[in-house]
C-alpha positions in Angstrom: 13.7 3.4 20.3 13.5 1.0 17.4 10.0 -0.2 16.4 9.4 -2.9 13.8 6.2 -2.9 11.7 5.0 -5.3 9.0 3.1 -3.7 6.2 1.7 -5.5 3.2 1.4 -4.0 -0.3 -1.6 -5.5 -2.0 -3.4 -5.1 -5.4 -4.1 -6.6 -8.8 -1.4 -7.9 -11.1 0.6 -5.1 -12.9 -0.5 -2.1 -10.8 3.0 -1.3 -9.8 3.3 -2.7 -6.3 6.9 -4.0 -6.7 7.9 -0.8 -8.5 6.5 1.4 -5.7 8.5 -0.6 -3.2 11.7 -0.5 -5.3 11.3 3.3 -5.6 10.8 3.7 -1.8 13.4 1.2 -0.6 16.2 1.6 -3.3 15.2 4.8 -5.1 15.1 3.0 -8.4 12.6 2.3 -11.2 12.8 -0.2 -14.0 10.6 -0.3 -17.1 10.9 -4.1 -17.0 7.9 -5.9 -15.6 8.7 -8.4 -12.8 6.0 -10.8 -11.7 6.1 -11.4 -7.9 5.7 -15.0 -7.1 4.4 -15.6 -3.6 5.9 -12.9 -1.4 8.9 -10.7 -1.6 10.1 -9.1 1.6 12.0 -5.8 1.8 13.0 -3.7 4.8 13.6 0.0 5.2 14.2 2.2 8.3 12.5 5.5 8.6 12.1 8.1 11.4 8.7 8.9 12.8 9.1 11.7 15.4 11.7 10.3 17.9 11.1 6.7 16.9 13.2 4.7 14.4 10.8 2.4 12.5 12.0 -0.7 10.7 9.3 -1.3 8.1 9.1 -4.9 6.9 7.4 -4.6 3.6 5.6 -7.6 2.2 5.1 -7.4 -1.5 2.3 -9.9 -2.2 1.8 -11.5 -5.6 -0.9 -9.8 -7.6 -4.4 -10.7 -6.7 -6.7 -11.8 -9.5 -10.4 -11.8 -8.4 -9.4 -12.5 -4.8 -8.3 -16.1 -5.5 -4.7 -16.0 -4.3 -4.8 -13.8 -1.2 -3.8 -16.0 1.7 -4.8 -14.9 5.2 -1.4 -16.2 6.5 0.4 -13.7 4.3 -1.3 -10.7 5.8 -1.7 -11.8 9.4 0.5 -9.8 11.7 0.5 -6.8 9.5 0.1 -3.5 11.3 -1.2 -1.8 8.1 -1.2 -2.0 4.4 -0.8 -0.1 1.1 -3.6 -0.9 -1.3 -2.6 -0.2 -4.9 -4.6 0.3 -8.1 -3.6 1.4 -11.6 -5.3 4.6 -12.6 -5.2 3.5 -16.3 -7.2 0.3 -15.5 -10.6 0.8 -13.9 -11.0 -2.9 -13.0 -8.0 -2.6 -10.7 -9.9 -0.1 -8.6 -12.9 -2.4 -8.2 -10.5 -5.3 -7.3 -8.7 -3.0 -4.7 -12.1 -2.2 -3.1 -12.9 -5.9 -2.8 -9.4 -6.6 -1.5 -9.7 -3.9 1.2 -12.8 -5.7 2.5 -11.1 -9.1 2.5 -7.9 -7.7 4.3 -10.0 -5.9 6.8 -11.9 -9.1 7.6 -8.6 -10.8 8.4 -6.7 -7.9 10.2 -9.5 -5.8 11.6 -9.5 -2.0 11.2 -5.8 -1.3 10.7 -4.4 1.8 9.0 -4.1 1.7 5.2 -3.5 4.0 2.3 -5.1 3.5 -1.1 -2.6 4.4 -3.9 -3.9 5.1 -7.4 -0.6 4.5 -9.1 0.8 5.6 -12.5 0.2 9.3 -12.0 2.7 9.9 -14.8 0.1 8.5 -17.2 -2.8 10.6 -15.8 -4.0 11.5 -19.3 -4.7 7.8 -19.8 -6.5 7.4 -16.5 -10.0 5.7 -16.5 -10.7 6.9 -12.9 -11.9 10.4 -12.4 -11.7 12.4 -9.2 -15.2 11.3 -8.3 -13.9 7.8 -7.5 -11.4 9.3 -5.0 -14.1 11.6 -3.6 -16.4 8.6 -3.0 -13.7 6.6 -1.2 -12.6 9.6 0.9 -16.3 10.0 2.0 -16.0 6.4 3.3 -12.9 7.5 5.3 -10.2 6.2 3.0 -6.9 7.9 2.6 -6.6 8.1 -1.2 -3.3 9.1 -2.7 -1.9 9.5 -6.2 1.5 8.1 -7.0 4.0 7.3 -9.7 6.7 4.7 -9.1 8.3 5.9 -12.4 8.8 9.6 -11.3 8.7 9.0 -7.5 5.7 11.3 -7.1 4.0 10.7 -3.8 5.9 7.5 -3.0 8.0 8.5 0.0 5.2 10.5 1.5 2.8 7.5 1.4 5.2 5.1 3.1 6.2 7.7 5.7 2.5 8.7 6.4 1.6 5.0 6.8 4.5 4.4 9.2 3.4 7.5 11.2 -0.2 6.2 11.4 1.1 2.8 12.5 3.0 4.5 15.4 0.0 6.7 16.2 -2.4 3.7 16.3 0.1 1.8 18.5 0.1 4.7 20.9 -3.7 4.8 20.9 -3.9 1.0 21.6 -1.4 1.3 24.4 -3.3 4.2 25.9 -6.5 2.2 25.9 -4.8 -0.7 27.7 
């Protein structure tokens, strides 16, 4: 059985959204900074149990103070990956505001909050108390590094699994 799911990768400029996607989809990392203009769409198939899942990954341009997030870009998404840069505290605050905005548009869909750049943990501004506070709110907080690949594959696979699980729960309620 082939299942297709749209997920959006959302966060402030320069947090590593495109790099996380490149690491997951193509197993590559580049030190060059590439600004995403509008939306870049990638696809990757993965297995979740017996299901083959075609993830359609929408890399949205960096959001600065919520000005550029367009509801049409996130509509139809089954879930999202929310990304912040552990070395820039402001990106965590922006991610929290973005989560609210995306949830207003999509409703309560599965998401994972990725604090990226784990390879630079000695430079992080965010301590474990930030993750603890968000986990108390029910958030799935993960640490990742697009550069080393730490946590990347697991995040995308866990999100895909949650999308399939939530689909099953929705179908069971019908």
